[in-house]
C-alpha positions in Angstrom: -5.6 30.6 5.2 -8.3 28.4 3.4 -7.3 25.9 1.0 -9.4 24.4 -1.6 -8.7 21.0 -3.5 -7.4 21.4 -6.9 -10.0 19.4 -8.9 -12.2 19.5 -12.0 -15.3 22.0 -11.8 -17.7 19.2 -12.4 -16.2 17.2 -9.4 -16.4 20.1 -7.2 -19.9 20.8 -8.2 -20.9 17.2 -7.5 -19.4 17.6 -4.0 -21.3 20.8 -3.6 -24.7 19.1 -4.4 -23.8 16.1 -2.2 -22.9 18.4 0.8 -26.2 20.4 0.4 -28.3 17.1 0.2 -26.6 16.0 3.2 -27.3 19.2 4.9 -23.6 19.9 5.8 -20.6 21.8 4.8 -18.2 20.5 1.9 -15.4 20.5 4.4 -17.2 18.0 6.8 -18.0 15.9 3.7 -14.7 15.9 2.3 -12.9 15.3 5.8 -15.4 12.3 6.4 -14.5 10.6 3.0 -10.8 11.2 3.6 -10.9 9.5 7.1 -13.1 6.6 5.5 -10.3 6.2 2.8 -7.5 6.2 5.3 -9.0 3.7 7.5 -10.0 1.3 4.7 -6.4 1.6 3.0 -4.7 1.0 6.5 -6.6 -2.2 6.9 -6.0 -3.7 3.5 -2.3 -4.0 3.7 -0.8 -6.5 1.1 0.9 -9.5 2.7 3.0 -11.8 0.9 2.1 -15.5 1.1 4.4 -17.7 3.2 6.4 -19.8 0.7 9.0 -21.0 3.1 10.2 -24.6 2.4 12.0 -27.1 4.7 11.8 -27.5 8.4 12.0 -24.4 10.6 14.4 -26.1 13.1 16.8 -27.4 10.5 20.3 -25.7 9.8 20.5 -23.2 7.0 22.3 -25.1 4.1 23.5 -21.9 2.6 25.4 -20.9 5.9 28.5 -23.0 4.9 29.1 -20.9 1.7 30.7 -17.5 1.3 29.1 -14.7 -1.0 31.6 -15.4 -3.8 31.0 -19.2 -3.5 27.2 -18.6 -3.7 27.4 -16.3 -6.6 29.6 -18.8 -8.4 27.0 -21.6 -7.7 24.1 -19.4 -8.9 25.9 -18.1 -12.1 27.9 -21.3 -13.1 25.5 -22.3 -15.9 25.5 -18.8 -17.5 29.3 -18.8 -18.5 
């Protein structure tokens, strides 16, 4: 079964013209563009900046608290 992208007619006409100018079938043109898009999107992953503070070897100051105690410390000024 052949599938055809559901797109606007003017865009499809543009793809047809571009494929004819390159001397190849539309399928090859579309597949090549999809491969190029996949490779660039895989390489451009978003990375968060490292905003850690303190000494990496220092003990975690929050380990001594339980979750309820931490919650109370966080929300104590909102009551």
